[in-house]
C-alpha positions in Angstrom: -13.9 29.1 16.9 -10.6 28.2 18.7 -7.8 28.8 16.3 -7.0 25.5 14.2 -3.3 24.8 13.5 -2.8 21.6 10.9 0.1 19.8 10.8 0.9 17.2 8.3 3.8 16.1 6.2 3.3 18.1 3.1 1.5 21.4 2.9 -2.0 21.6 0.6 0.1 23.6 -2.3 1.7 23.2 -5.1 5.1 24.8 -5.8 6.8 24.9 -8.5 9.0 27.1 -10.9 8.9 27.3 -14.4 11.1 29.4 -16.7 12.2 31.2 -13.4 8.7 32.2 -12.4 7.1 30.7 -9.3 3.7 29.4 -9.0 1.6 28.3 -5.8 -1.4 27.1 -6.2 -3.6 25.3 -3.8 -4.0 21.6 -3.8 -7.3 19.8 -4.8 -6.7 16.3 -2.2 -9.5 15.1 0.2 -7.4 16.5 3.4 -7.0 19.7 2.2 -10.8 20.0 0.8 -12.1 18.7 4.1 -10.1 21.3 5.9 -9.8 24.3 3.9 -13.2 25.4 5.8 -12.2 25.3 9.4 -8.4 26.2 8.6 -9.8 29.3 7.0 -12.4 30.4 9.0 -10.6 29.6 12.5 -7.6 32.1 11.3 -5.5 29.2 11.9 -2.4 27.8 10.4 -1.1 24.9 8.1 2.3 23.3 8.4 4.5 21.0 6.7 7.1 20.5 3.5 6.1 22.7 0.4 8.3 21.0 -1.4 12.1 20.9 -2.3 13.3 24.8 -2.3 16.8 23.7 -2.7 17.6 25.2 -5.6 15.5 28.4 -5.4 17.7 31.2 -5.3 17.0 34.0 -2.4 14.6 36.0 -4.4 12.5 32.9 -4.7 12.5 31.4 -1.4 11.7 35.0 -0.3 8.7 34.9 -2.9 7.8 31.1 -1.8 7.6 32.6 1.9 5.3 35.7 1.1 3.0 33.4 -0.9 2.6 30.6 1.7 1.3 33.1 4.1 -1.1 34.5 2.4 -2.9 30.6 2.1 -1.7 31.0 6.3 0.5 27.6 5.6 4.0 27.9 7.5 6.8 25.9 5.6 9.4 23.4 7.2 12.2 23.6 4.7 13.4 20.1 4.3 17.1 18.9 3.1 16.8 16.5 0.3 19.4 14.3 2.9 16.0 14.6 4.7 13.1 13.6 2.7 15.4 10.5 1.7 15.4 9.0 5.1 12.8 10.7 7.4 10.2 10.3 4.2 11.3 7.7 1.9 13.5 5.4 4.4 11.4 5.6 7.6 7.7 6.3 6.8 7.8 4.9 3.6 10.6 2.2 3.6 9.0 0.7 7.2 5.9 2.1 8.4 3.9 2.2 5.2 4.5 -1.7 4.0 4.5 -2.7 8.6 1.0 -0.9 8.2 -0.4 -2.9 5.5 1.0 -6.1 6.6 3.6 -6.4 3.8 6.4 -7.9 6.1 8.5 -8.4 3.0 8.4 -5.3 1.8 9.9 -4.0 5.2 14.0 -3.3 4.6 16.0 -6.5 6.2 18.1 -3.3 8.1 16.6 0.3 8.7 18.4 2.8 9.5 16.8 5.6 8.9 15.1 5.7 12.2 16.8 8.8 14.3 16.4 10.9 11.0 12.6 10.3 11.8 12.7 11.6 15.5 14.9 14.1 14.5 12.8 15.5 11.8 9.6 15.3 14.2 11.4 17.2 16.6 11.5 20.4 14.1 7.7 19.2 13.2 6.9 20.0 17.4 9.3 22.8 17.7 8.1 24.3 14.4 4.1 24.0 16.0 5.3 25.2 19.8 6.9 28.5 18.4 3.4 29.4 16.9 0.9 27.7 19.9 -1.0 30.6 21.7 -3.5 29.2 24.6 -6.1 28.1 23.4 -5.7 26.2 20.1 -6.5 23.4 18.8 -4.0 21.4 17.1 -4.7 18.5 14.2 -1.4 16.7 13.9 -2.1 14.2 10.3 -0.7 10.6 9.8 2.2 8.2 10.1 5.1 10.6 9.2 4.1 12.5 12.5 3.6 9.6 14.6 6.4 11.0 17.5 4.6 14.6 17.0 2.2 14.6 19.6 3.8 13.1 22.3 6.9 15.8 21.5 4.7 18.7 21.1 3.1 17.8 24.8 6.6 17.5 26.0 7.1 21.5 25.4 3.3 22.8 26.2 1.7 20.1 28.8 -1.5 21.9 28.3 -2.0 22.2 24.7 -4.9 20.2 23.1 -4.0 18.0 20.5 -5.6 15.7 17.9 -3.7 13.0 16.0 -5.4 10.7 13.0 -4.4 8.0 11.0 -4.8 8.4 7.5 -4.0 4.3 7.0 -4.4 1.1 9.0 -3.0 0.4 12.6 -2.0 -2.9 12.1 -2.8 -5.5 14.8 -0.4 -5.8 17.8 1.2 -9.3 16.5 2.7 -7.0 13.0 2.7 -3.9 15.0 5.4 -5.6 17.9 7.7 -6.5 14.6 8.8 -3.0 14.6 12.0 -2.2 16.7 10.6 1.3 17.8 7.2 0.2 18.9 7.2 1.9 22.0 7.8 5.1 20.5 5.5 5.4 18.3 2.9 4.4 21.2 4.7 7.1 23.3 4.1 9.5 20.4 0.6 8.5 19.5 -1.1 9.1 23.1 0.5 12.8 23.4 -2.9 13.8 21.9 -6.1 14.4 23.6 -7.9 12.5 20.7 -6.5 9.6 18.2 -8.6 8.6 15.2 -8.9 5.7 13.1 -11.3 5.6 9.8 -12.3 2.2 11.6 -13.5 0.4 14.6 -11.2 -2.7 13.5 -8.1 -0.1 13.2 -8.6 1.6 16.2 -9.4 -2.2 18.0 -6.1 -3.0 17.3 -4.5 0.1 18.3 -6.2 -1.2 21.8 -4.4 -4.2 21.4 -0.7 -3.3 21.1 -1.8 -0.9 24.1 -2.1 -3.6 26.0 0.2 -6.1 24.6 3.4 -4.0 23.4 2.9 -1.1 25.9 1.4 -2.5 29.3 -1.3 -0.3 29.1 -5.1 -1.2 29.2 -7.5 0.9 27.6 -11.6 1.2 28.3 -13.3 0.8 25.8 -12.4 4.2 24.0 -10.5 6.0 26.0 -6.8 5.4 28.3 -5.3 6.7 30.8 -1.9 7.7 29.9 0.5 9.7 32.1 -1.7 11.5 33.9 -4.4 12.8 30.8 -7.1 10.8 29.5 -6.6 10.3 26.2 -10.0 9.5 23.8 -9.9 7.0 20.4 -12.3 6.9 18.0 -13.5 6.0 14.5 -13.9 8.4 12.3 -14.6 7.1 8.6 -12.7 10.0 6.4 -15.6 11.0 3.1 -15.1 13.1 0.3 -16.2 16.5 -0.9 -19.4 13.9 -2.2 -21.5 17.1 -3.3 -19.1 18.8 -5.3 -18.3 15.3 -7.1 -22.1 14.6 -8.0 -22.1 18.0 -9.6 -19.2 17.8 -11.8 -20.4 14.9 -12.8 -23.7 16.6 -14.1 -21.9 19.2 -16.4 -22.3 18.9 -20.0 -18.1 18.4 -20.3 -18.1 15.0 -18.0 -21.8 13.7 -20.0 -20.3 14.3 -23.1 -17.0 13.0 -22.2 -18.5 9.5 -20.2 -20.5 9.0 -23.6 -17.3 9.3 -26.2 -15.7 6.9 -23.8 -18.6 4.3 -23.4 -19.0 4.6 -27.2 -15.4 3.9 -27.8 -15.7 1.0 -25.9 -18.6 -0.4 -28.8 -20.6 -2.5 -26.7 -18.5 -3.8 -23.8 -18.5 -3.9 -20.3 -16.3 -1.3 -19.0 -14.1 -2.4 -15.5 -12.4 0.4 -14.0 -9.6 0.8 -12.2 -7.5 3.7 -10.3 -4.8 3.6 -8.1 -1.9 5.2 -7.3 1.3 2.8 -8.6 1.7 1.1 -4.9 1.9 -3.0 -4.0 -0.6 -2.4 -1.5 -3.5 -1.5 -4.3 -3.6 -5.4 -5.3 -2.9 -4.3 -9.2 -1.0 -7.8 -10.1 -3.8 -9.6 -8.8 -6.8 -8.0 -10.4 -4.7 -8.5 -13.1 -4.6 -12.4 -12.7 -8.2 -12.4 -11.6 -9.8 -10.4 -15.6 -7.7 -13.4 -16.6 -8.8 -16.1 -14.9 -12.5 -14.2 -16.1 -11.7 -15.0 -19.4 -10.1 -18.5 -18.8 -13.2 -19.4 -17.2 -15.8 -17.3 -19.0 -14.8 -17.8 -23.0 -18.1 -16.3 -24.1 -16.9 -12.9 -22.3 -13.7 -12.9 -24.5 -14.0 -9.6 -26.9 -17.1 -8.4 -24.5 -15.1 -7.3 -21.4 -12.5 -4.2 -21.1 -10.9 -3.3 -17.8 -9.4 0.2 -17.9 -7.0 0.1 -15.6 -5.7 3.9 -14.9 -2.3 3.7 -12.5 -1.2 7.3 -11.3 2.7 7.5 -11.2 4.1 7.5 -7.6 7.9 7.2 -6.6 9.3 7.0 -9.9 12.5 7.2 -8.6 12.5 4.3 -6.4 14.2 1.4 -7.4 11.1 -1.0 -5.8 8.4 0.6 -7.5 10.4 0.9 -10.9 10.0 -3.0 -10.8 6.5 -3.1 -9.8 5.6 -1.4 -12.5 7.9 -3.7 -14.9 6.0 -6.5 -13.1 2.6 -4.5 -13.7 3.5 -4.1 -17.3 4.4 -7.8 -18.1 1.0 -9.1 -17.0 -0.6 -6.8 -19.1 1.8 -7.4 -21.7 1.4 -11.3 -21.3 -2.5 -11.4 -21.0 -3.0 -8.9 -23.7 -1.7 -11.3 -25.6 -2.8 -14.4 -24.9 -6.6 -12.5 -24.7 -6.6 -10.1 -27.4 -8.5 -10.0 -30.5 -8.3 -8.2 -34.4 -11.1 -5.5 -33.1 -9.8 -5.1 -29.4 -7.9 -6.1 -26.3 -9.3 -7.2 -22.7 -6.8 -4.8 -20.3 -6.2 -0.6 -21.5 -3.4 -0.1 -19.0 -2.7 3.9 -18.6 0.2 5.0 -16.6 -0.8 8.6 -16.1 -2.1 11.1 -14.1 -6.0 12.2 -15.4 -7.6 15.5 -14.5 -11.0 15.1 -11.9 -12.8 16.1 -15.0 -11.8 13.2 -16.5 -11.3 10.6 -13.8 -15.2 11.6 -12.9 -16.0 10.9 -16.6 -14.4 7.3 -16.1 -16.7 6.8 -13.1 -19.7 8.0 -15.3 -19.0 6.0 -18.5 -17.9 2.4 -16.2 -20.0 -0.2 -15.5 -18.3 -1.6 -13.0 -15.3 -0.6 -10.2 -12.8 -2.4 -9.1 -11.4 -1.2 -6.1 -9.5 -4.4 -4.5 -6.7 -3.2 -2.5 -4.9 -6.0 -0.4 -4.9 -3.5 2.7 -5.8 0.1 2.6 -6.8 2.9 5.4 -9.9 3.6 3.6 -9.5 4.4 -0.1 -11.3 7.2 -1.3 -12.0 6.0 -4.9 -14.8 4.0 -3.7 -16.3 6.5 -2.7 -15.5 9.0 -5.7 -17.0 6.8 -8.0 -20.2 6.4 -5.9 -20.7 10.5 -6.0 -20.4 10.7 -9.8 -22.8 8.0 -10.3 -25.5 10.4 -10.3 -27.4 7.9 -12.4 -27.7 5.5 -9.9 -26.4 2.6 -11.9 -22.8 0.7 -11.6 -21.7 -1.5 -9.1 -18.8 -1.1 -6.9 -16.1 -4.4 -6.1 -14.6 -3.3 -2.9 -12.2 -5.2 -0.8 -13.2 -6.0 2.4 -9.6 -5.5 3.7 -10.1 -1.5 2.6 -11.3 0.5 5.3 -14.0 1.9 2.8 -15.8 -1.6 3.2 -16.8 -1.0 6.7 -19.6 1.2 5.8 -20.4 0.5 2.0 -22.3 -2.3 3.1 -24.1 -2.6 -0.5 -21.2 -3.2 -3.0 -19.8 -6.7 -3.6 -17.3 -7.4 -1.1 -14.3 -9.8 -2.0 -11.3 -11.1 -0.5 -8.5 -9.8 -2.9 -6.5 -12.3 -2.2 -8.8 -14.6 -3.4 -8.6 -14.3 -7.0 -11.5 -16.4 -8.1 -14.0 -14.8 -5.9 -12.7 -11.6 -7.4 -13.1 -12.9 -10.9 -16.5 -14.2 -10.1 -17.3 -10.7 -9.0 -16.0 -9.3 -12.0 -18.8 -11.5 -13.7 -21.6 -10.5 -11.4 -21.1 -7.0 -12.1 -21.9 -7.0 -15.2 -23.7 -9.2 -15.3 -26.0 -8.1 -12.6 -30.0 -7.2 -13.0 -30.3 -3.5 -13.4 -33.1 -3.0 -10.6 -30.6 -4.9 -7.9 -27.5 -2.2 -9.8 -29.7 0.7 -8.7 -31.0 -0.2 -5.2 -27.3 -0.7 -4.9 -26.0 2.1 -5.8 -28.9 4.4 -3.9 -27.6 2.8 -1.1 -23.8 3.7 -1.5 -24.9 7.0 -2.2 -27.1 7.6 0.9 -23.9 6.9 3.2 -21.0 8.8 0.9 -23.3 11.9 0.4 -24.6 12.2 3.8 -20.6 11.2 5.4 -18.8 13.5 3.7 -15.3 15.2 4.1 -16.8 18.0 5.8 -18.9 16.1 8.3 -15.5 14.1 9.2 -13.5 17.4 9.6 -16.5 19.0 12.0 -16.9 15.9 13.9 -13.1 14.8 14.9 -13.0 18.6 16.2 -16.2 18.4 18.1 -14.4 15.8 20.0 -11.6 16.9 20.6 -13.0 20.2 21.8 -15.0 18.1 24.0 -13.0 15.4 25.2 -10.1 18.7 25.8 -12.8 20.4 28.2 -13.8 17.5 30.0 -10.2 16.7 30.4 -8.9 19.9 31.6 -12.4 19.3 34.3 -11.2 15.7 35.4 -7.9 15.6 34.9 -5.2 15.9 38.0 -3.1 18.6 36.9 1.0 17.6 36.2 3.3 20.1 38.8 5.5 21.9 36.3 8.9 23.1 37.9 7.6 26.3 39.5 4.5 24.8 41.1 6.6 22.5 42.1 9.6 24.5 43.5 6.3 27.3 45.0 4.8 23.8 46.9 8.2 22.9 48.1 8.6 26.2 49.8 5.4 26.0 51.1 5.7 22.7 52.7 9.5 23.4 53.6 7.9 26.5 56.3 5.3 24.2 57.7 6.0 24.3 61.7 4.5 21.0 62.1 4.4 18.4 59.2 3.0 14.8 58.4 3.7 13.1 56.1 2.1 9.8 54.9 3.5 7.8 52.2 2.4 4.7 50.0 5.0 2.4 49.4 4.8 0.5 45.6 4.4 2.7 42.9 4.8 5.9 45.2 8.6 5.3 46.4 9.7 2.6 44.5 9.2 1.2 41.3 6.6 -1.8 41.1 8.1 -5.2 40.8 7.1 -8.3 39.5 7.1 -10.0 42.3 6.3 -8.5 45.7 9.5 -9.3 47.8 11.6 -7.7 45.0 10.5 -4.2 46.0 13.2 -3.9 49.0 14.1 -0.3 49.9 17.7 0.7 48.6 20.1 3.2 51.1 18.9 5.8 49.1 15.3 5.7 50.4 16.2 5.0 53.6 18.6 7.5 54.1 15.4 9.6 52.7 13.0 8.7 55.2 15.6 9.0 58.1 16.5 12.7 57.0 13.3 13.5 56.5 12.2 12.2 60.0 15.0 13.7 61.7 13.5 17.6 59.9 12.2 19.2 62.9 8.4 19.0 63.9 7.9 16.1 61.2 6.2 12.8 61.6 7.0 10.3 58.5 4.4 7.6 58.3 4.4 4.5 55.6 1.0 3.5 54.6 1.5 0.3 52.5 0.0 -3.0 51.3 2.3 -5.0 52.4 2.2 -7.4 55.5 3.3 -6.6 58.7 6.1 -8.4 59.1 7.7 -7.7 55.3 7.6 -3.4 56.3 8.9 -4.1 59.6 11.7 -6.1 58.4 12.5 -3.2 55.7 11.7 -0.7 57.5 11.7 -1.3 61.0 14.7 0.1 62.5 13.6 3.5 60.9 12.6 6.7 63.0 8.8 6.7 61.4 5.2 5.2 61.4 4.4 1.9 59.7 1.2 0.8 58.5 1.1 -2.7 57.1 -1.9 -3.8 54.8 -3.5 -0.3 54.2 -3.7 0.6 57.9 -5.7 -2.5 59.3 -2.0 -3.3 61.7 -0.4 0.4 62.9 2.6 0.9 64.3 3.4 4.6 65.3 6.6 4.8 65.8 10.3 2.8 66.6 9.4 1.9 70.1 5.9 1.6 69.5 3.8 -2.0 69.3 2.0 -2.9 66.6 -1.5 -3.1 66.8 -4.8 -3.9 64.7 -7.3 -1.8 64.3 -10.6 -4.7 63.6 -11.3 -8.0 63.9 -10.9 -10.5 61.6 -13.0 -13.2 61.2 -11.4 -17.2 61.3 -12.3 -18.2 58.0 -13.3 -15.2 56.3 -11.1 -16.3 53.3 -12.5 -19.8 52.6 -15.3 -18.6 50.6 -13.0 -17.2 47.4 -9.5 -18.6 48.0 -10.4 -21.7 45.6 -12.0 -19.5 43.3 -8.5 -17.3 43.4 -6.4 -20.6 43.1 -8.8 -21.5 40.5 -7.4 -18.3 38.4 -4.1 -18.7 39.4 -3.6 -22.6 38.0 -5.3 -21.1 34.4 -3.2 -17.3 34.4 0.5 -18.4 34.0 2.8 -15.5 36.0 0.1 -14.7 38.3 0.5 -15.8 42.1 -1.5 -15.3 45.3 -0.4 -13.2 48.3 -2.1 -14.0 51.9 -2.5 -11.1 54.2 -4.1 -10.6 57.6 -6.8 -8.9 56.1 -6.4 -9.2 52.8 -5.7 -11.2 49.6 -4.2 -9.9 46.5 -4.4 -12.0 42.9 -1.1 -10.1 41.2 -1.1 -10.6 37.7 2.2 -8.4 36.9 4.1 -11.3 35.0 1.3 -12.9 33.1 0.7 -11.9 29.5 -0.5 -8.5 29.3 -3.8 -8.7 27.9 -4.9 -12.4 29.3 -4.3 -11.0 32.7 -6.0 -7.6 32.3 -8.8 -10.4 30.9 -8.4 -12.4 34.0 -8.7 -10.0 36.5 -11.8 -8.9 34.9 -13.4 -12.0 34.8 -12.1 -12.7 38.4 -13.6 -8.8 40.2 -17.7 -10.3 38.0 -17.3 -14.0 39.8 -15.6 -12.3 43.3 -18.9 -9.8 43.1 -21.5 -12.7 42.7 -19.6 -14.6 45.0 -19.0 -12.2 48.0 -22.2 -9.9 47.6 -24.0 -10.0 51.1 -19.9 -10.9 52.2 -18.4 -8.1 54.6 -15.5 -6.9 52.7 -14.7 -5.2 49.1 -13.0 -5.8 46.0 -10.4 -3.4 45.0 -8.8 -3.8 42.0 -5.0 -2.0 41.2 -2.4 -1.8 39.4 -1.9 -5.3 38.2 -3.8 -6.6 41.5 -6.9 -7.4 42.6 -7.1 -7.1 46.1 -9.9 -8.4 48.4 -9.8 -7.2 52.4 -11.9 -6.6 55.2 -14.3 -3.3 54.8 -12.7 -0.9 57.3 -9.3 -2.0 56.3 -8.3 0.9 53.9 -6.4 3.9 55.0 -9.2 6.1 54.5 -10.1 5.0 58.2 -6.5 5.7 59.3 -6.0 9.7 58.6 -8.6 10.9 61.1 -6.8 8.8 64.1 -3.3 9.5 62.9 -4.4 13.6 63.3 -5.7 12.8 66.2 -2.8 12.8 68.1 -1.0 15.1 66.2 -0.2 18.5 67.5 -2.7 21.4 66.5 -2.0 22.9 63.0 0.0 20.2 61.7 -0.4 19.8 57.8 -0.8 17.0 56.1 1.3 15.8 52.6 0.4 12.6 51.3 1.4 10.7 48.5 0.2 7.9 47.0 0.0 6.2 43.6 -3.2 3.6 43.5 -7.2 3.3 44.3 -6.2 2.8 47.6 -4.8 6.0 48.1 -7.8 7.4 46.9 -8.9 7.0 50.1 -6.3 8.7 52.0 -6.7 11.8 49.9 -10.8 12.0 50.4 -9.7 12.1 54.3 -7.9 15.0 53.6 -9.3 18.4 53.1 -7.6 22.0 52.6 -4.6 23.2 54.1 -3.5 19.5 53.4 -2.0 18.5 50.1 -2.3 15.2 48.5 -0.2 14.2 45.8 -0.9 11.6 42.6 2.5 9.7 41.8 1.7 8.3 38.1 -0.8 7.6 35.8 -4.6 7.0 36.3 -7.5 9.5 37.3 -7.2 10.8 40.8 -8.9 13.8 43.1 -5.1 14.4 44.2 -4.9 18.6 43.6 -0.9 17.5 42.4 0.6 15.1 40.1 3.8 13.6 39.7 5.6 11.1 37.0 6.2 8.6 39.2 8.9 7.4 41.9 12.1 9.1 40.9 9.8 13.0 40.8 8.3 11.6 44.0 12.0 11.4 46.0 13.1 14.3 44.2 10.1 16.2 45.7 10.8 14.3 49.2 14.4 15.1 49.6 13.6 19.1 48.5 11.4 19.0 51.4 14.5 16.9 53.8 17.2 19.4 52.9 18.6 21.6 55.7 17.9 25.1 56.1 
């Protein structure tokens, strides 16, 4: 298998210095477990932050580097200031609450973007330094959202995957972020972008359209000349290991002791990291509501709430802990008896063995986050229940809810509903508990973390191979220099140029794309090159092209070649026949769509009519264009016309009005041995490219699929190439 380069904020190791002695041990987290096998089997590297090494002496740092190398890890050392600004300030202070829909937690004035960007640059530099041809790069999570795009610029042909371990928010939430476009640019540098659920994928697709103006086709999108695949890969746990641990004598005995200490009470269990996304205060209010509504349950229900310390030095988390402690105190004060208290709050870390014993002892597990990317605690509980008993109460706003349908789903914001789910869980008949748990275990055991990792890697490898076969190659500087030199040495040259999107950027109103003086001078210089003919082939109307470019010594073709003028002294000729009433069948339909699509317009020509929606709302315009094409397909089924989608346009044109038939017509009058250089950007230009065979050269300008052998990033790059060709000498 290909070598795997894993990139995450933290390395999968724990580093400690105890009495001057360095201790480095592998971590036991879900990500580390799932990727351990592929990492080691491929002879790969894992890159990330090992922890603060600023207080280590030189000998300890050298030993740390050596120990990490043995574990196939490459550290990136961050200063305390970088950790504070990039990690705590932007990653966890801005992206974390925003992606979890908690806007009140987003700071009023976020100032740490530059630090976030710089650290992402450092990660990209580190990956590029260690990358070898054929490697697979897998970048993880929101802290490194810019790395794929940065790495793509450094290594254009790299195979890059990205996985987001937290939710992707709705477009209305995401567009609040001032750096939203930069984040999307970064993610789209990957060949494969993975999410836990289809709902997160759909939210990402919506943001691509509404925020970035990029339209996806179900599970893939064309961006900067590449196909980016999008996929849902629900992350699992090492279910077999949890099940095996749950059946060890030590865990069985510890679970029995926990049950005995409960003295016949029903045990409800919550295990969470201290974080405001986990819904702990609302869960506490739900147990309070249950005891208020059901006096008979007082003294018979015990909530064991394990809260693992997190970000203990951050003031907001200190305040949150005080809020939780105050709620626990108030509820226990109201409902405690001489024999028991309803809430046992434990604020500390537990070992995996201790947690598994708690899972095994509980009557019901409460996983009620306000929003969660997946929540692996829910799956750990299920895996540990080898007795096929126990009930899972699960927030419908956790990613795991999309997989674990046999759980009791609740809205974590509905305290009354959560309270009633608690009651249902502890009163559920044994037969129902068993079939529900059997269904949950079937899913969790089959779709474990190893299957998740391999599924993503397999998809990335397939996507990279498919893309390499189908994607037009973006020309490197060396290749452009070689191509330019070849073209400059041609004695007879015919240059075919599209206009919009190739020589000029697109404009909302077609008439606003008037050529600037630099472009006019460039076309003139190109046409004055010895042995060179220049021909602009555009979808524009004949009067518009004549007014803009008619005085230049070049050929012009309007409406994609339906009207043609061979040179400045030539006359315009029509290459086809236009029926008198050919537009009457569909113009009323187009007018309806313009009326209901604000920002759209109709452009009428001799041989075509175009529906423009560049100034419309991006998502609504794209939806309307799709619907229009469906209607036109039915309406014009037997008509001598064709419907051609383009960049924010839908064009209806007479058959034979495309540029494909124009190429042989132009070559017919060209001197023997003339070589063609054709530049274009959309589907209409693909017809022109299809009519060209070697040694002629087709160059696609901008994103999107193309049959062209070369690709340039945009009009600026196209002008630069033409300027080099026109340069004297």
